[in-house]
C-alpha positions as CSV (number, residue, x, y, z in Angstrom):
1,M,76.9,107.2,162.3
2,M,78.2,107.4,158.7
3,R,76.3,105.8,155.9
4,K,78.1,103.3,153.7
5,G,77.9,103.8,149.9
6,I,78.0,106.8,147.6
7,D,76.7,110.2,148.5
8,M,74.8,110.8,145.3
9,S,74.8,114.6,145.6
10,R,78.6,114.7,146.0
11,Y,79.0,112.2,143.2
12,I,76.9,114.2,140.8
13,T,78.7,117.4,141.8
14,S,82.0,115.6,141.0
15,L,80.8,114.4,137.6
16,K,79.6,118.0,136.7
17,Q,83.0,119.4,137.7
18,Q,84.8,116.8,135.6
19,A,82.5,117.5,132.6
20,A,83.0,121.3,133.0
21,Q,86.8,120.9,132.9
22,K,86.7,119.5,129.3
23,P,83.3,120.0,127.7
24,Q,82.4,117.5,125.0
25,R,79.9,117.7,122.2
26,I,76.6,116.0,122.8
27,V,74.2,115.5,119.9
28,L,70.5,116.2,120.6
29,P,68.6,115.1,117.5
30,E,65.0,115.9,118.4
31,S,65.3,119.6,118.6
32,D,61.6,120.2,117.9
33,D,60.9,118.9,121.4
34,I,60.9,121.7,124.0
35,R,62.3,119.2,126.6
36,I,65.4,118.7,124.4
37,L,65.9,122.5,124.1
38,Q,65.4,122.9,127.9
39,A,68.1,120.2,128.4
40,A,70.4,122.1,126.0
41,D,69.8,125.3,127.8
42,R,70.7,123.7,131.2
43,V,73.8,122.0,129.8
44,L,75.0,125.3,128.4
45,A,74.2,127.2,131.7
46,E,76.1,124.7,133.7
47,Q,78.9,124.5,131.0
48,L,78.8,120.7,131.0
49,A,78.9,120.2,127.3
50,I,78.4,121.7,123.9
51,P,75.0,120.7,122.6
52,V,74.7,120.0,118.9
53,L,71.0,120.4,117.9
54,L,69.8,118.8,114.7
55,G,67.1,120.8,112.8
56,K,66.4,124.0,111.1
57,E,68.1,126.9,112.9
58,G,65.1,129.2,112.5
59,D,62.7,126.7,114.0
60,I,65.0,126.0,116.9
61,Q,65.5,129.7,117.6
62,E,61.8,130.4,117.4
63,L,60.9,127.6,119.9
64,A,63.8,128.7,122.2
65,S,62.6,132.3,122.1
66,R,59.0,131.3,122.9
67,Y,60.2,129.5,126.0
68,Q,62.9,132.1,126.9
69,L,65.8,129.6,126.5
70,D,69.4,130.7,125.9
71,L,71.0,128.5,123.4
72,E,74.0,130.7,122.8
73,G,76.9,128.4,122.3
74,A,75.0,125.5,120.9
75,E,75.8,124.2,117.5
76,V,72.9,123.7,115.0
77,I,73.1,121.3,112.1
78,Y,70.5,121.2,109.4
79,P,70.9,117.6,108.0
80,K,69.9,118.5,104.4
81,K,72.6,121.1,104.3
82,Y,75.2,119.3,106.4
83,P,78.5,119.5,104.5
84,G,79.6,116.0,105.7
85,L,76.4,114.3,104.5
86,E,77.8,112.8,101.4
87,S,80.9,111.4,103.2
88,L,78.6,109.9,105.9
89,A,76.3,108.5,103.3
90,Q,79.2,106.9,101.4
91,T,80.7,105.4,104.6
92,Y,77.3,104.0,105.6
93,A,76.6,102.6,102.1
94,D,80.1,101.0,102.2
95,K,79.4,99.4,105.5
96,R,76.0,98.1,104.3
97,K,77.0,97.1,100.8
98,A,76.6,93.4,101.7
99,T,72.9,94.1,102.1
100,G,72.7,95.8,98.7
101,M,72.4,99.3,100.1
102,T,73.0,102.0,97.5
103,L,74.4,105.5,98.1
104,E,71.0,107.0,97.5
105,E,69.3,104.6,100.0
106,S,72.1,105.5,102.5
107,R,71.5,109.2,102.1
108,R,67.7,108.8,102.4
109,F,68.2,106.7,105.5
110,L,70.5,109.2,107.2
111,L,68.1,112.0,106.5
112,N,65.0,110.2,107.7
113,H,66.2,108.7,111.0
114,P,66.3,111.4,113.6
115,C,68.7,109.5,115.9
116,I,71.2,109.0,113.1
117,L,71.5,112.4,111.5
118,G,68.2,114.2,111.9
119,P,64.8,114.9,110.4
120,P,64.6,116.3,106.9
């Protein structure tokens, strides 16, 4: 007798195949957490996406090396040196100008909220 509904294993396999056909970038802001780096390693191994890790490249590489993770192919962005920071800060300040947010406040906010741009 056949079960009604979705075969989850087949469904997940189908999703993985679709993702692998056209990998998208996925931002993982808490790159000081080993679980995040393990997830990035797995995503790369399965060619599901291109992980973008926020943090200091040296710190990320050291942690990945300690746990024998292969992050080759991941993009690393250090927020303090991110070339697009000023543009993002200006855009955010413009969106929040009704609340009185200044460009400096916007910049500080972006740098200090890990789910927005990353830790300083």
